[in-house]
Backbone as a ProteinNet text record, in pm:
[ID]
protein_1_A
[PRIMARY]
MTLKINLLKVLLGTLLSAFGLSLMITSSLGVDTLSVALFGVMNIFPLKFGYLSLCFNLFALMIAFLFDRRQIGIGSLINGIGIGLGVNFFTSFFTLNTSSIISQLVASISGVLLFALGIGIYVSAQLGAAALECLTLMVVNSSNFSIKTVRILIDSTMIVIGLLLGNANLGIGTLLCVCTTGVIMEGVLKFQTRLIKNKKIDAG
[TERTIARY]
4581	4441	4347.3	4373	4288.6	4294.5	4413.5	4428.5	4346.8	4347.3	4270.8	4121.4	4076.1	3934	3897.2	3982.8	3954.9	3957.8	4047.7	4050.2	3921.1	3873.2	3746.3	3631.5	3636.3	3534.5	3535.2	3655.5	3667.2	3611	3646.7	3599.2	3448	3397.7	3253.3	3177.2	3225.3	3158.8	3158.7	3271	3281	3185.2	3178.5	3087.7	2941.4	2906.9	2769.8	2733.7	2826.1	2801.1	2783.3	2868.7	2859	2728.8	2690.9	2565.3	2446.3	2449.4	2341.1	2330.2	2445.6	2445	2394.4	2427.7	2379.5	2227.5	2172.7	2026.6	1963.6	2025	1973.2	1973.5	2083.1	2093.3	1986.8	1971.3	1874.5	1731.5	1704.4	1568.3	1524.4	1620.9	1592.2	1518.6	1536.3	1471	1572.3	1688.1	1788.1	1909.9	2024.6	2151.6	2206.9	2326.2	2388	2423.7	2447.7	2464.5	2593	2700	2823.6	2803.3	2729.5	2701.8	2621	2529.8	2451.5	2544.4	2641	2736.4	2824.1	2871.5	2960.3	2888.6	2762.5	2686	2667.9	2659	2652.5	2782.4	2894.1	3025.2	3039.5	2981.5	2988.9	2919.8	2828.4	2764.9	2860.8	2965	3063.4	3187.8	3234.9	3355.5	3317.4	3343.7	3303.3	3394.9	3391.5	3472.4	3381.2	3434.1	3357.3	3339.9	3228.3	3194.9	3304.8	3357.7	3460.7	3584	3623.7	3739.9	3712.8	3592.3	3556.5	3553.8	3499.7	3494.8	3635.4	3725.6	3864.5	3929.6	3903.1	3959.6	3911.3	3782.7	3729.7	3794.8	3812.1	3878.5	4020.5	4091.8	4227.9	4228.8	4129.9	4118.4	4096.3	4003.7	3974.1	4096.9	4170.4	4290.2	4401.4	4407.3	4506.1	4477	4349	4308.8	4344	4316.9	4349.5	4499.9	4577.8	4723.4	4774.4	4709.5	4752.8	4705	4584.8	4525.2	4498.7	4483.5	4452.7	4491	4618.1	4668.7	4617.3	4552.6	4495.5	4385.9	4328.1	4218.4	4267.4	4398.4	4453.7	4506.5	4466.8	4513.8	4472.8	4496	4462.2	4312.6	4233.6	4089	4048.8	4125.3	4098	4111.6	4216.2	4243.1	4140.3	4112.5	4018.5	3880.6	3832.1	3698.6	3694.4	3798.8	3801.1	3794.7	3862.8	3863.4	3749.5	3724.4	3628	3484.8	3444.6	3307.1	3276.3	3364	3341	3339.6	3436.7	3442.9	3321.4	3281.5	3166.3	3037.8	3019.8	2899.6	2895.9	3010.1	3015.4	2977.2	3023.6	2995.6	2848.1	2795.8	2657.9	2554.1	2574.4	2475.3	2468.4	2573.3	2571	2476.2	2436.3	2346.1	2204.7	2190.6	2061.4	1967.4	1844.9	1737	1616.2	1539.3	1424.8	1311.8	1192.1	1074.1	1039.6	1086.7	1067.7	923.9	836.7	695.2	623.4	691.2	633.1	695.8	618.7	671.1	706.4	635.5	663.8	804.4	836.6	968.9	1077.6	1048.5	1144.5	1170.1	1062.3	1076.1	1152.4	1122.2	1191.8	1340.9	1374.4	1514.9	1583.8	1514.9	1574.4	1599.9	1498.4	1511.2	1613.8	1608.3	1706.2	1846.6	1858.8	1988.9	2045.8	1962.7	2007.3	2056	1979.4	2015.2	2143.8	2159	2280.8	2401.3	2379.9	2486	2537.7	2444.6	2482.8	2545.9	2490.8	2545.8	2688.2	2708.9	2842.4	2943.2	2902.4	2990.7	3028.8	2929	2956.2	3051.5	3035.1	3119.7	3263.7	3281.8	3420.5	3492.7	3421.6	3483.5	3517.9	3435.4	3459.2	3588.7	3642.2	3769.1	3886.2	3866.7	3969.6	4100.6	4085.5	4202.6	4210.2	4141.6	4140.9	4003.3	3974	3844	3862.4	3759.5	3764.9	3649.8	3666.3	3560.5	3493.6	3359.3	3284.7	3309.5	3337.8	3366.4	3495.2	3592.5	3719	3695.3	3617.6	3587.5	3503.9	3408.9	3323.8	3405	3492.6	3571.6	3670	3723.3	3813.4	3741.1	3619.3	3541.2	3502.3	3460.6	3420.9	3537.4	3656.5	3773.9	3821.3	3783.3	3827.5	3714.8	3602.5	3488.7	3416.3	3308.3	3226.5	3099.5	3092.6	2973.5	2978.5	2861.3	2852.3	2870.2	2900.4	2913.4	2782.7	2672.8	2542.1	2520.1	2546.6	2524.7	2615.5	2742.4	2839.2	2805.8	2771.9	2742.4	2617.3	2516.9	2395.7	2428.4	2512	2551	2631.1	2724	2804.7	2718	2629.2	2539.3	2450.6	2399	2315.3	2395	2520.8	2607.6	2630	2647.1	2665.4	2544	2425.7	2303.4	2295.3	2327.2	2324	2422.1	2541.5	2641.3	2586.9	2527.1	2470.1	2362	2274.2	2166.8	2221.5	2319.2	2378.1	2448.4	2496.8	2567.2	2474.1	2345.9	2248.8	2199.3	2228.5	2178.3	2055.8	1939.9	1816.1	1761.7	1845.7	1804.4	1813	1725.7	1719.5	1600.6	1600.7	1489.2	1477.6	1383.7	1362	1485.3	1557.5	1678.8	1783.5	1796.6	1893.1	1856	1728.5	1683.3	1697.8	1671.2	1689.5	1836	1925.9	2069.2	2106.5	2052.9	2080.4	2035	1917.9	1858.8	1916.6	1969.1	2005.8	2155.3	2234	2374.2	2450.3	2440	2509.8	2460	2328.5	2268.9	2319.2	2316.2	2359.7	2510.2	2586.6	2731.4	2767.9	2703.5	2730	2684.3	2571.3	2520.2	2613.2	2668.3	2761.1	2886.1	2939.2	3060.9	3036.2	2920.1	2886.8	2868.6	2807.8	2787.9	2922.3	3015.2	3149	3218.5	3204.3	3266.9	3213.6	3082	3022.2	3073.5	3087.4	3138.4	3279.4	3364.7	3503.9	3507.7	3423	3418.1	3373.1	3271.5	3221.4	3325.1	3400.6	3506.6	3615.3	3649	3751.6	3702.8	3573.8	3517.8	3519.5	3480.2	3478.7	3618.9	3715.5	3854.2	3913.1	3863.6	3914	3852.8
-13240.3	-13216.3	-13303.4	-13313.2	-13394.3	-13540.9	-13589.3	-13728	-13754.8	-13660.2	-13678.6	-13686.2	-13599.5	-13599.7	-13731.9	-13781.2	-13906.7	-14025.4	-14021.6	-14127.6	-14126.8	-14006	-13994.7	-14050.2	-14028	-14083.3	-14235.5	-14292.9	-14438.5	-14492.5	-14428	-14472.4	-14456.9	-14340.8	-14315.8	-14414.1	-14431.8	-14523.2	-14665.7	-14708.9	-14844.3	-14863.2	-14763.7	-14772.1	-14775.6	-14692.3	-14691	-14825.3	-14879.9	-15008.8	-15119.3	-15118.7	-15219.9	-15204.9	-15080.2	-15053.9	-15100.5	-15067	-15107.4	-15258.2	-15324.6	-15470.7	-15534.4	-15475.3	-15526.9	-15516.6	-15405.2	-15390.8	-15496.5	-15523.1	-15625	-15762.5	-15794.9	-15924.6	-15936.7	-15829.3	-15829.9	-15841.6	-15786.1	-15788.7	-15928.5	-16015.9	-16153.3	-16155.2	-16049	-16041.8	-16040.9	-16099.7	-16109.7	-16024.5	-16074.8	-16003.6	-15958.2	-15899.6	-15852.5	-15971	-15941.8	-16048.6	-16129.4	-16064.1	-16137.9	-16240.4	-16201.9	-16295.4	-16415	-16390.2	-16500.3	-16602.2	-16552.7	-16641.8	-16714.3	-16641.3	-16702	-16806.6	-16782.3	-16882.7	-17008.6	-16989	-17105.1	-17183.5	-17111.2	-17177	-17255.2	-17202.6	-17270.3	-17406.3	-17425.7	-17556.8	-17660.2	-17613.1	-17703.1	-17715.9	-17601.5	-17598.8	-17553.8	-17635.9	-17604.6	-17500.5	-17379.8	-17270.6	-17165.9	-17089.8	-16982.7	-16868.4	-16797	-16689.7	-16584.4	-16547.2	-16443.9	-16481.6	-16608.7	-16655.4	-16652.8	-16693.5	-16692.3	-16549.9	-16458	-16317.9	-16262.8	-16296.6	-16253	-16312.8	-16440.8	-16507.4	-16441.6	-16404.3	-16339.5	-16203.5	-16128.9	-15998.6	-16013.7	-16114.5	-16139.2	-16178.4	-16256.7	-16296.4	-16174.7	-16086.3	-15966.2	-15876	-15862.8	-15779	-15841.1	-15974.2	-16042.5	-16016.8	-16021.5	-15991.7	-15846.9	-15756.7	-15615.3	-15595.8	-15667.4	-15655.8	-15696.3	-15794.4	-15843.5	-15754.7	-15696.1	-15627.7	-15477.6	-15429.9	-15288.1	-15248	-15217.8	-15190	-15059	-14978.2	-14852.7	-14877.8	-14997.6	-15029.4	-15071.8	-15084.8	-15129.7	-15009.9	-14999	-14889.3	-14911.2	-14811.9	-14821.7	-14842.1	-14789	-14807.6	-14952.9	-15029.9	-15172.4	-15244.2	-15209.1	-15272.1	-15231.5	-15100.9	-15051.1	-15110.4	-15109.5	-15161.6	-15313.1	-15379.1	-15524.6	-15580.5	-15514.2	-15559.2	-15494.8	-15366.3	-15290.3	-15337.2	-15385.6	-15432.1	-15545.9	-15646.7	-15760.8	-15721.6	-15639	-15594.9	-15509.9	-15423.7	-15337.4	-15416.3	-15516.7	-15600.6	-15675.5	-15729.2	-15798.9	-15705.4	-15581.6	-15483.8	-15444.6	-15404.2	-15353.6	-15463	-15582.3	-15688.4	-15733.5	-15708.1	-15745.7	-15656.6	-15542.1	-15450.1	-15452.2	-15498.7	-15491.3	-15603	-15564.9	-15662.1	-15612.8	-15706.8	-15668.5	-15768.3	-15715.2	-15800.9	-15856.1	-15977.5	-16036.1	-16078.6	-16067.4	-16098.3	-15980.9	-15865	-15745.2	-15724.5	-15748.8	-15736.7	-15591.7	-15497	-15356	-15321.4	-15363	-15332.3	-15404.2	-15523.1	-15595.8	-15521.4	-15473.8	-15401.7	-15270.8	-15198.6	-15072.7	-15098.1	-15201.6	-15234.7	-15278	-15359	-15409.7	-15298.3	-15215.7	-15108.5	-15004.4	-14967.2	-14872.3	-14929.5	-15058.1	-15123.7	-15124.1	-15155.1	-15158.3	-15020.4	-14917.3	-14781.4	-14734.3	-14761.5	-14722	-14801.7	-14928.9	-15014.8	-14959.4	-14927.7	-14876.4	-14738.1	-14652.3	-14518.1	-14525.7	-14614.4	-14631.9	-14675.7	-14766.2	-14811.3	-14694.3	-14615.5	-14500.9	-14402.2	-14377.6	-14280.3	-14329.6	-14457.5	-14504.6	-14517.6	-14556.4	-14567.7	-14429.6	-14329.6	-14193.7	-14133.5	-14189	-14140	-14175.3	-14275	-14318	-14358.3	-14428.1	-14478.3	-14630.5	-14687.7	-14832.5	-14889.6	-15003.7	-15067.3	-15212.9	-15268.1	-15407.2	-15486.5	-15616.1	-15710.1	-15672.5	-15664.7	-15644.4	-15507.8	-15406.9	-15274.2	-15276	-15350.8	-15365	-15427	-15535.6	-15602.4	-15512.1	-15441.1	-15351.1	-15244.2	-15177.9	-15069.3	-15119.7	-15241	-15297.4	-15320.3	-15374.1	-15398.8	-15267.3	-15169.8	-15038.7	-14972.4	-14978	-14913.4	-14981.4	-15106.5	-15179.4	-15199.6	-15130.7	-15146.1	-15012.6	-15016	-14896.1	-14899.4	-14995.2	-15008.6	-14913.4	-14874.7	-14785.9	-14865.4	-14793.8	-14857.7	-14927.2	-14860	-14915.9	-15050.2	-15055.1	-15178.2	-15291.2	-15260.6	-15363.4	-15417.1	-15328.5	-15374.1	-15461.9	-15425.5	-15507.7	-15646.8	-15652.8	-15781.7	-15865.7	-15801.8	-15874.4	-15921.5	-15834.8	-15874.2	-15990.6	-15985.7	-16094.9	-16224.4	-16213.6	-16331.2	-16392.3	-16308.4	-16358.7	-16438	-16389.4	-16459.7	-16595.2	-16597	-16722.8	-16823.4	-16776.9	-16865.2	-16923	-16835.6	-16882.3	-16987.2	-16963.7	-17058.1	-17191.8	-17185.5	-17308.2	-17390.5	-17322.3	-17391.7	-17427.1	-17412.5	-17460.9	-17360.5	-17233.3	-17132.2	-17063.3	-17100	-17041.3	-16937.5	-16894.5	-16799.5	-16656	-16624.9	-16489.9	-16416.3	-16285.4	-16207.1	-16075.5	-15994.5	-15865.7	-15776.9	-15790.5	-15710.8	-15742.7	-15870.8	-15912.9	-15854.5	-15863.1	-15811.5	-15659.3	-15592.8	-15447.3	-15410	-15493.2	-15468.1	-15469.4	-15565.7	-15575.4	-15449.5	-15400	-15286.1	-15150.9	-15139.6	-15007.2	-14982	-15085.6	-15062.1	-14992.4	-15044	-14984.1	-14844	-14824.5	-14694.1	-14588.5	-14620.7	-14525.2	-14503.2	-14609.6	-14597.6	-14502.3	-14520.4	-14433.5	-14291	-14276.1	-14143.4	-14065.1	-14131.8	-14066.2	-14020.5	-14105.9	-14071.3	-13954.8	-13951.6	-13840.7	-13711.5	-13722.4	-13604.9	-13546.8	-13633.9	-13586	-13519.3	-13576.2	-13518.3	-13377.1	-13359.8	-13227.3	-13128.6	-13173.4	-13085.3	-13037.8	-13131.3	-13096	-12999.7	-13023.8	-12936.6	-12796.3	-12786.4	-12656.4	-12579.5	-12651.9	-12587.6	-12529.9	-12605.2	-12557.7	-12433.1	-12431.5	-12314.7	-12193.1	-12214.9	-12105.8	-12052.8	-12147.7	-12108.2	-12030.8	-12063.2	-11996.8	-11861
-35.1	2.4	-79.7	-209.9	-296.9	-256.4	-220.1	-177.4	-51.9	42.3	165.4	136.3	45.7	8.8	-57.1	-145.9	-214.5	-118.7	-21.5	79.7	162	192.6	264.7	181.2	50.3	-38.9	-34.2	-38.1	-33.5	97.5	208.2	339.5	351.9	308.7	315.9	227.7	104.8	13.1	64.4	121.7	175.6	292.8	381.6	495.6	450.2	353.4	302.3	238.7	160.2	95.8	199.1	301.4	406.9	485	512.7	583.4	499.5	370.7	282.4	269.3	253.2	241.5	370.3	483.4	612.2	621.7	572.7	569.5	479.5	365.6	274.1	339.5	406.4	473.7	582.7	660.5	770.1	719.1	601.3	546.1	504.1	477.1	430.2	296.5	217.2	86.4	-27.4	-3.8	-109.4	-82.2	-124.9	-105.6	-240.2	-239	-363	-452.7	-578.6	-677.7	-657.7	-612.5	-588	-477	-373.9	-264.3	-314.1	-406.9	-465	-530.1	-608	-674.4	-572.4	-471.6	-372.2	-287.5	-254.9	-181.3	-266.3	-397.8	-486.8	-484.8	-485.8	-479.8	-349.7	-242.2	-112.9	-114.4	-209	-222.6	-278.7	-346.5	-407.8	-320.7	-271	-187.6	-46.1	52.4	191.1	256.2	201.2	255.2	317.4	412.8	472.7	373.4	389	295.3	289.5	405.7	408.7	329.5	336.4	261.7	111.1	73.9	-68.3	-122.9	-43.6	-85	-105.7	-13.8	-25.8	-149.5	-174.9	-293.2	-421.4	-425.1	-545.1	-565.9	-456.8	-468.2	-520.2	-469.3	-515.3	-662.6	-703.5	-844.1	-933.1	-891.7	-970.1	-980.2	-870.7	-872	-955.8	-958.6	-1042.3	-1190.1	-1226.5	-1364.2	-1398.3	-1301.8	-1324.5	-1337.9	-1258.9	-1265.9	-1403.3	-1464	-1595.1	-1709.4	-1694.6	-1808.8	-1790.2	-1666.6	-1647.1	-1504.9	-1484.9	-1350.5	-1292.6	-1375.7	-1325.8	-1221.8	-1224.3	-1132	-994	-978	-850.6	-771.7	-646.8	-562.7	-418.7	-338	-195.5	-176.3	-269.8	-262	-276.2	-355.8	-372.5	-238.8	-165.3	-36.5	67.9	75.5	176.2	155.3	30.7	4	15.1	-36.7	-34.6	106.8	199.7	339	418.2	389.8	468.7	458.2	341.1	323.9	421.4	423.7	511.6	658.5	698.1	837.4	873.1	779.9	803.9	818.6	733.7	741.4	874.3	915	1043.9	1158.4	1150.3	1256.1	1258	1142.6	1138.2	1166.8	1111.4	1131.4	1276.8	1353.8	1495.3	1575.3	1517.3	1585.7	1528.1	1404.6	1337.6	1383.2	1410.1	1432.8	1354	1303.2	1220.6	1241.3	1248.2	1259.6	1121.7	1093.8	959.9	934.4	1035.3	1012.8	948.4	944.3	882.7	745.2	640.5	504.6	473.2	535.1	511	559.6	681.8	736.5	656.2	607.2	523.7	393.2	330.9	203.8	222.3	330.4	356.9	376.5	454.8	479.2	350.7	270.1	146.5	45.9	21.4	-77.6	-31.7	96.6	149.5	138.3	168.7	161.6	21.4	-76	-215.6	-259.3	-227.7	-269.7	-202.9	-73.5	-2.6	-51.8	-78.9	-131.6	-264.5	-354.8	-486.9	-476.9	-391.9	-374	-319.2	-223.8	-167	-271.1	-358	-466.3	-556.3	-593.6	-680.1	-616.2	-486	-415.7	-405.6	-366.4	-349.4	-482.7	-587.5	-719.9	-775.1	-742.4	-793.3	-741.4	-632.5	-578.6	-668.5	-754.6	-850.4	-781.6	-669.2	-597.2	-603	-701.1	-715.7	-686.3	-746.5	-728.5	-688.2	-626.1	-582.5	-645.6	-646.7	-686.1	-819.1	-817.6	-942	-1003.5	-921.4	-975.1	-1057.7	-1011.3	-1083.5	-1220.6	-1223.7	-1351	-1441.5	-1381.1	-1458.7	-1529.9	-1457.3	-1515.4	-1619.6	-1600.3	-1700.7	-1832.5	-1824.9	-1946.8	-2012.8	-1932.1	-1985.6	-2058.3	-1998.2	-2057.5	-2185.7	-2205	-2324.3	-2424.7	-2404.5	-2495.4	-2511.2	-2586.8	-2606.5	-2522.2	-2428.9	-2346.6	-2227.5	-2180	-2064	-1934.9	-1827.3	-1695.6	-1659	-1683.7	-1650.9	-1719.2	-1849.2	-1926	-1878.8	-1861.6	-1820.7	-1682.9	-1589.2	-1453.2	-1450.4	-1527.3	-1533.1	-1587.4	-1689.5	-1747.3	-1647.1	-1576.5	-1477.6	-1361.3	-1313.2	-1204.1	-1245.6	-1367.7	-1418.2	-1426.3	-1468.4	-1476.7	-1339.3	-1237.7	-1101.1	-1054.5	-1089	-1050.7	-1120.4	-1250	-1325.9	-1266.2	-1229.9	-1168.3	-1037.9	-956.7	-830.6	-851.8	-948.9	-977.7	-1028	-1117.2	-1171.9	-1064.2	-961	-852.4	-736.1	-760.2	-661.7	-560.7	-580.3	-487	-546.8	-495.9	-546.8	-448.9	-355.9	-252.4	-304.1	-397.8	-452.8	-392.6	-409.1	-357.8	-431.1	-387.7	-453.2	-440.8	-330.3	-312.6	-417.8	-450.7	-552.5	-688.6	-722.8	-852	-858.7	-746.8	-743	-761.5	-706	-724.1	-871.7	-944.8	-1087.8	-1160	-1123.4	-1194.5	-1154.7	-1032.4	-981.8	-963.9	-932.6	-898.1	-1009.6	-1131	-1244.2	-1275.3	-1264.1	-1294	-1195.9	-1066.2	-963.9	-971.1	-992.3	-1004.8	-1118.6	-1234	-1348.6	-1319.7	-1251.5	-1219.3	-1128	-1026.6	-934.7	-1008.5	-1095.5	-1169.8	-1265.2	-1330.4	-1419.2	-1340.5	-1222.7	-1137.4	-1095.8	-1060	-1021.9	-1139.4	-1258.5	-1377.4	-1403.2	-1385.6	-1405.3	-1301.6	-1176.4	-1071	-1102.3	-1144.3	-1177.3	-1294	-1393	-1510.4	-1472	-1387.2	-1344.1	-1262.1	-1178.9	-1099.6	-1187.5	-1295	-1388	-1461.1	-1494.7	-1563.8	-1472.8	-1344.6	-1246.9	-1219.9	-1215.5	-1190.5	-1306.5	-1427.8	-1546.8	-1565.1
[MASK]
++++++++++++++++++++++++++++++++++++++++++++++++++++++++++++++++++++++++++++++++++++++++++++++++++++++++++++++++++++++++++++++++++++++++++++++++++++++++++++++++++++++++++++++++++++++++++++++++++++++++++++

């Protein structure tokens, strides 16, 4: 039963993240930080975005395999593949009047919050992590830094990489991702920890 619930968390979190990222893309006010870095890489290597995203996920999982295999699981596979498929699906339906800054801001802010919430939910299932979440948890487990701090540092690094590689296509959505993703991810995990603790107390 617990496995089924955790699988549902991974699926729900992945769908929310894909939906949120699709809103960010549609808003034209900036995408997530990993995409910023990957678009920069595309200026150097003429590869499609989907292939680069897959390569990065494989790289992150290879690092986890060498240093922290606890981060590898079915959740890594579901999220690693599901995000791209979900974005392709949702963006095919989304249309937005980009001449209206209000509608752009609403889409961007909503997208960022849903993206971050989805990450927190799928990671809370503890069935494996993909991409930046995998790297974040590895650093957290080997240091005294909080999830919030590590994620902000990694997100900032992704932006710097993108800028150095010639991608200056940043926006308010990208900056909001830096400020909120780690905070919400850590908040969801702490909330789950409190729920589990309260259940154990009630059961006792």
